[in-house]
Structures are given as C-alpha cells and as structure tokens.
N, C-alpha and C positions, 0 to 999 in steps of 0.2 A: 120628626125631621122630614122636610119636603123633598120631593124628587129633585128639584133644582139644587138643593143643598147637597144631595147625594152626588149629582153630576159634578159639582164644584170640588167636592172631596176627591172624587175619582180623578178628575183632571189634574188637581194639585199633586196627588200621589204619583201619578204617572210622570209628571214633569220633574218632580224632585228625584225620582229614580229612573230617569229616562234611559240610561244605559241598560239597566236590568230589564226594564219593560221591553226595550227593543230586542234584546237577546231572547227573551221569552217569546215575543211575537215572532221572531225569526225562526225559533224552533217550531212554532205552530205553522208558520208558512212553509217550512221544509216538509213537515208531515203532511199537511193538506195538499201541497203542491205535488208531492210524490204520488199520493193517492189519486188525485184528479188526473195526473198524467197517465198513471197505470190504467185507470178506468177508461179514459178516453182512447188510449192505444188499444186496450182490450176490445172496446165496442167497435172501433174502426177496423181492427183486424178481423173480428168475427164477421162483420158485414162484407169485407172484401174477400175473405177466404171463401165464404159461401157463394159470393158473387162469381168468383173464379170457377168454382165447381159447376155453376150454372151457365158458364161461358158468357157472363155479362148480361144475361137476360134474367127474367124472374126466376126465383128459386123453385117455384111451383110449376115450372114448365115441363110438359111431356111431349115427346115426339111420337107421332103416329105414322106408321108405314102402310102402304097398300098391300098388306100381306096377312096371312092367317097366322095367329100366334101359336107357339108351342104350348103344350099343356102346363109346363112349369114356368111360363113366361114371367109371372109376377114375382118369382123368387130371384130374378136377375134384374140388374139395372140396364143391361145391354139388350139389343134387339134379338129376340129368339123367334124365328118365323119358319113357316113351311107353306109354300104355295102362295098364290096371288089372290087378293081380295080388293077389288077396285074401290078407290075413293071418289066420291062425287058430292054434289050439294046435299043430297039426302043423308049421306054419312055425316056431313057437317051439322045438319039440322038435328040428327039423332044425338050427336055428342053434346051439342049446345043445350039439349033438353035436360041434362043433368043439373041438379041444383048446386053441385059442387064445382061446376065449371064457370070460370070467369070470362074466358074468351077462347075463340078458335080462329087461328090464322092459317089460311091455306098456303101451300108451298108448291111451286111448279118449276120443273127443270127442263132444259132442252140442250142438245148438243150444239156447239157453236165453234166456228173457226175464227180465231183472233189474229189480226195483223197489226201489231204495234209498230210505230214508226222507226224504233231503234232496236228492234229485237226480232228474232225469228218467228214466223207464224207458228201457231200451235192450236191443237184441238182441245177444247175443254167444255165445261158445263156452265150454262148461264142459269142463275137461280132467280126466279121471280116470286115475289111475295107482296102482301098488302103492307106497304110501308107507312100507311096511316096508323098502323098498330105497332110501330117500331118498339115501343116499351114492352111489348109482349114477345119479343123475339130475342134469341140468344146471339145478339150482335153487339160488339164493342167497337166504337169508332176510334181508330188510332190516329187518324189525321183527316182533316177536311170535314165533310158531312155526308149524309146519305142522299141519294137521288131524290128529287121531288116525286111524290107518289104518282103524279100524272105525266111525268116527263118520259119521252121516248128517246131522248138524246143524252141522258146522263147515266153513269154507271159507277158503282163502287167496286174496287178490286179487293180481294183478300190479301192478307199479309204474305201468304205463300207465293203469290204471283209476283211479288217484288223480286224474288230471285230470278225469275225469267226475264225481268226488265233490267237485271244487273244493278239493283238498288238495294242498299243495306237498310234494315228497318229503321235505323236512326234518321235516315234521310227520306223517309216516306213522304213528307210534304212536297218533295221535289217532283213527284209524278202527277200532282194535282194540275189539272188543266191539259194534260196530254190527251190527244184524240186517238182512239183505236177504231180500226175498221173491222166490222164483224160480218160473218156470213153464216147463215143457217142452211145446212145442206138438206136436200130432198132427193131421194132416189127415184129416178124416172122409171115407170113401168115399160120396159122394153126387153128385147132379147139380150142386150148387153147391160152390164152394170154402169149406169151413168148417173151423175149427180148434177143438180142445179142449185145455185145458192141464192138466198135472199140477203141482199147486202144492206147494211146500214152503219152509220157512224155514231159513236157515243164518246162523250168527254168524261174523263175520270174526275169525279168530284170528292171522292173519299177513299180511304184505305181502312179496312175493317178486319177484325178477327171474328169469325162467325162459325156457328155450329148448326146453322139452319139445315144445310144439306151439303153433300160433296159438290164442289165447284169453286171457281175463282172469280166469278163475276155476279154481282148482285144488282138486279134490275127491278123496277116496278113490275108488278105482275102482268100488266097489259102488254109489255114488250115480250115477255116470255109466252104469253098466250098466242100472240101473232106468230112467233117463231115455231111453236108447236103445230099450229094450224098449217103453216107452210110445210113443215117437215112431214106431216101426215098426208097432205094433199087431199084431205077429205076421205081417205081410205085407211082402214086399220092395217098395220104392218104385222104379219104373222111372225116375223123374226123378232119383233120387240113388243110382246104383249102388254108390257107395262105402259106403253104409250097410249093404250086405250083408257087408262085411268085418268079421270079429269084432273086430279091432283096427284102429285108424286109424294106428298106428305102433308101433315098438319102439325102445327104447334098448338097444343092445348094447354091453357093455363088454369090450374086449379085455384079455388078461392083461398086456399092456404096450404102451407107445406104439409100440415097434418092430413090434408085431404087428397094428397097426390096418390096414395095407394088406392083409396076408394074410387077415384076417377079412373085409374088404370084398370081396376077390376071391372068397372062398367064398360069401358072400351073393349076389354077382353071379351066380355059377354056379347058385344056387338060383332066380334069376330075379327078384330084388328090387332096387329102386333104393336107394341109400344116400347119405348125406352125412356128412362128418367133416372137421374142419379140419387134416387130416394134413399137407398141403403147406404151409399157412400156419404151422403150429407148427414144422415143420422149418426154414422160412426164418427165423422169429423166433429159434429156438434158435441158429442160426449167428450171428446178430447179437448175441445175448446172450453167446455165447462170446467175441466180440471185446471186448465191454464188460467181461467178467470179466478178460480178459487186461490191458486198460488199467488197471482198478482195482487188479489185483494188482501191476502194474508200479509204480504210484504208491506202494503200501504197501511194496514191496520197496525202493524208493529210500529211504523213510523209515527202514527197518531198517538199510540199509547206512550211512546217516548215524549212526545210533545205534551201530553196530559200530565205526565210526571213532572215535566219541567214547570208547568203552571202551578201544580200543587206545591212543588218545592219553593217556588218564588213566593207564593202567598203564605206558606208556613213561616218563611223568613220574615215576611212583612208583618205577620201577627206578632212575632217577637219584637220587632223593631218599633211597632206602633202601640205597644201596651199602654204607655202613658197617654197617648192621643186617644185611645179607646176609652181609658178611664176618665179623662176630662169630658169626653162627649157624654158618657153615661152620667157623670156627676151633674151636668147641666140639663139632664132630662132626656137624653137619647135612649130609645128602647133597644132591646136585643134585636128586634126585626130591622131597626135602622142600621145597626152595625153589620148585620147579615147582608142587607141589601147593598151596603157600601162595597163589601168584598166581592159579592157576586157580580155586581155591575162592572167593577174593575176587571174581573176575569173575563166577562163577556166582551168588554171593549178590546182587551188584548187578543182574545180569540177571533173576534170579528175582523180586526185589522189584519192579523196574520192570515186569516182565511181568505180575505180578498186578495192579498198579495200572492199567497200560495196558489190559489185557484187560477188566477190569471197567468202566473208563471208556469203552472202545470199544463194549461192549455197551450201556452206558447211553446213549451218543450215538445208537446205532442205534434203541434203544427210543424215545427222544424224537422222533427223526425219523419213526419209524413212527407214533407217536401223532398227530403233526402231519399227516401224509399221511392217516391214517385219519379224522381229524376233517374234513379237506377233502373226502374222497371221500363220507363220509356226508352232508355238507351238499349234495353234488351228486346225492344219491339213488343212489349206487353202493355196492357192497359194500366193506367196510373191508379194511385190510391184516391178514393173518394173522400176528401177532407170535409165535405159538407155534412158528414154524419156526426161531426162534433156538435154536441147539443149544449144550449145555454143552461139546460136543467142541471148538467154536471157542475157548471160553475156555481150556480145558486146552491146546489147541494153541498158543494165543498165549503162555501161560506157558512151556511146554516149548520153544517156538521161540525165545523171547527168551533163555532160559537157554543153549540150545545156541549161539545166535549170539554171546552173550557169551563162551562157552568158546572158540569159534573165533577171535574177535577178540583174546582174551588169549593165544593160542598163541605168537605171536612175542615179545611182551614177557616172557612167562613163561620161554621158552627162553633169552632173553638173560640174565635174572636168574639162572637155574639154572647157566649156564655161566661165570659170574664166578668167578674164583679168589679164595680168601680173602685173599691178599696184595693184589691190585689193588682188591678191594672195600673193604678196610680203608683202603688208601692213598687211595681216592677218585679214582683215575686213570681 
C-alpha cells in the first residue's frame, strides 16, 4: 500500500468519525496547551524574578565601593567594609584584566540642590555613569527614556523622587518634559562658611528604578564630572575624603552568574569591598526549580490523560474496523500497511491538537502576562518582559503532542496489524 493510499484512508477515517476525532484532538489540545502555558509562565517568571533581584540589570552584576573589605566579605551579599580605598582608572584596568569580567562601568556621585518648578527645593545626589553601557547597569526605565550619553541638559529621576514632586507612580509619564534647575555647591576657602553654586538646567526625559547608587538624579557621567570638579575647586576637602576618589563606585559584570563569586574574590584580593545578590539568587533559583518541577508535573499529567484518550479512541477504532482491516489484508495489504494507517491517524490527531493547544497555551500566557504587567505598572514597578516567550516552546509543544500520540497509538496499532484476514472479516 502506497503512502498516498494511507493518507486517503486516514482522511476518510477522520471524516467518518469527525466528532470522536475532534474530541480526541481537543483532549490533546488541552493537555499540550496547559503544558505550554505552564512552561511559558515558568520561564517568564524565572527570568523576571531573577531580573527583579538584580534590579533590572544583568544578573551577574557586582557593585564595587571605594572601601577596604572586611575579612568575611565574600560570605555576605551586602557591602562589608572598613576604611577607604580610592577607586581610579588603574583600579578599573586591574579589574578588567580578569578573564571572568565582561564589563566595568564607572559610577560618580555629587551633591546637588534641585529646584523643581512646582515643589520645594531639596538637596540630593546626582549619579553620573556611562550611559552607553546601559545594559550593564541595574536600571529599569519606568517611563520615558534615559538621557543621551553626551547630553548635559537631560536627566532621569528615580521613582522615589516622584513623591517630592507630588506625583503617584502610575502618573510617572506626567513629569516628562519638566525642567529642573540644579546647583552644585562649593565651599569657599574663607574665615566664614560660604558656598557658591554652579547652576544649570536639565529636562526630565525618564523615570527609573535604579540601584546604581544612592541618589534621585541620573545624569551622563560628564555632567557629574563637571559638578565634582566645581565642588572640589581643584583642592581636596579634608572633611570629605571620599571626594578624592576618582569614582564613587563601579558596576562590574561577570561573564556568567556562576563566575560572580570568582570575580568578587579577585576584587577582594585587590582590596575593594563588593556587594552582589549571589547567595540570594542561588537560594531563589533552588526554589524556582522546585516550582518548575511542580508545574511540569501538572502539565505531564494533562498530557498522560490526553495520551490515554488517544489510546482509547484507537482501541475502539480497531474493534469497529475489524472487517475493513480484514478486507484490506485479503486484497494484499501487509501488517506494516495497517500499522502505518493507525499510526499516521494518531499523529494527525496529535499534530492538529498540538498546534491548537500550543497556540492557545502561548495565548493564555500572554494574557496572564499582560494582566500582571498592568498590575505591576500601576504599583510603580517594572513590567513583565513578554519577549522571553520562545517559538521553541510552541514547536516543542506540537512535536511533543505528535510524538505522544504516536506512543499512545503503538499498542492499538500493533493489535490491528496482527489481526489475520480471516478473523478480521469474521468479526471474532
């Protein structure tokens, strides 16, 4: 029997028993759809949970402070320091020398007086960093965008500064375009305490959640450099020894999460204190694996039920088609031809159900992601990154459903192929 004859038999069998085939396919669709939805949700949740722990930046990010580490520094995720150890370009070069370091981003802060148009003046910290390496920084953009790396007239404010502007997080876009006047203070060397300010204006272009450093204003590093130069006036300030450090911090990104501890150990040997959520992330990952196993188990049970549905349907079909099988064998069909007939029919049902179920599963995950995303944005948090939904999951769902249908049909198909022409025609 040719393959074309097999496909005609399969098509006729499905059409003659369309209701049964549809219900069986629906069972496969429900099973594969549930599994695809659970896997998609699990993958998206894993990515976003780890992303939240790393504050929107790379999970392998390490913060370096201009300080000497405590002896037990590496046993803690938080900063444990004693004394000052200045950071400069030589420090950056030494850290970059490590083969496990992907990038090093300098961070610089300076005190600033902010005068918004509709709120009280306040002192705060301006944070300057290399915004060309935004992907290596623990910054999440909640509204608008980040300042242009070369701009001296743009600023991003942190979500905490919205309270000072009397704006709720849900209305963060309302502050975009607002112009704030800033002044960097400098203490004048004289008998009396006197201050002079370096004044400049900047337009708010974004609202962010950030863990780069303490402060409410994120600028390109050039603006902060100018502010620090003005504040120092070319002379070190004995009352603020940290101002002598070229950088107030570094964000170091390891080549992988597994290498974070190695990089911290190397930086510790260089004499700098570090912080990174490596122990917290490792603990969360262990719990996420348990959740993944539970979700996968639920989806597997659904697929087993679908497989039993296919097996039951084909066992019934073998009984109903005994005479048809006998006629085929009487006119020369081989056991392999009958076997192929039932297996192809099962794969067709599994393939159709897999396509419908996989697409429905991804759709359910998308709808759930949108609902969660809307809730998080209303709470002033970063949204769920839905782009992590992979086409591989859809393909895997379709292929998996087809293979499962093939396995479920194995026993009924073998039973049908081993029927002799005489007993099949006799209906015994």
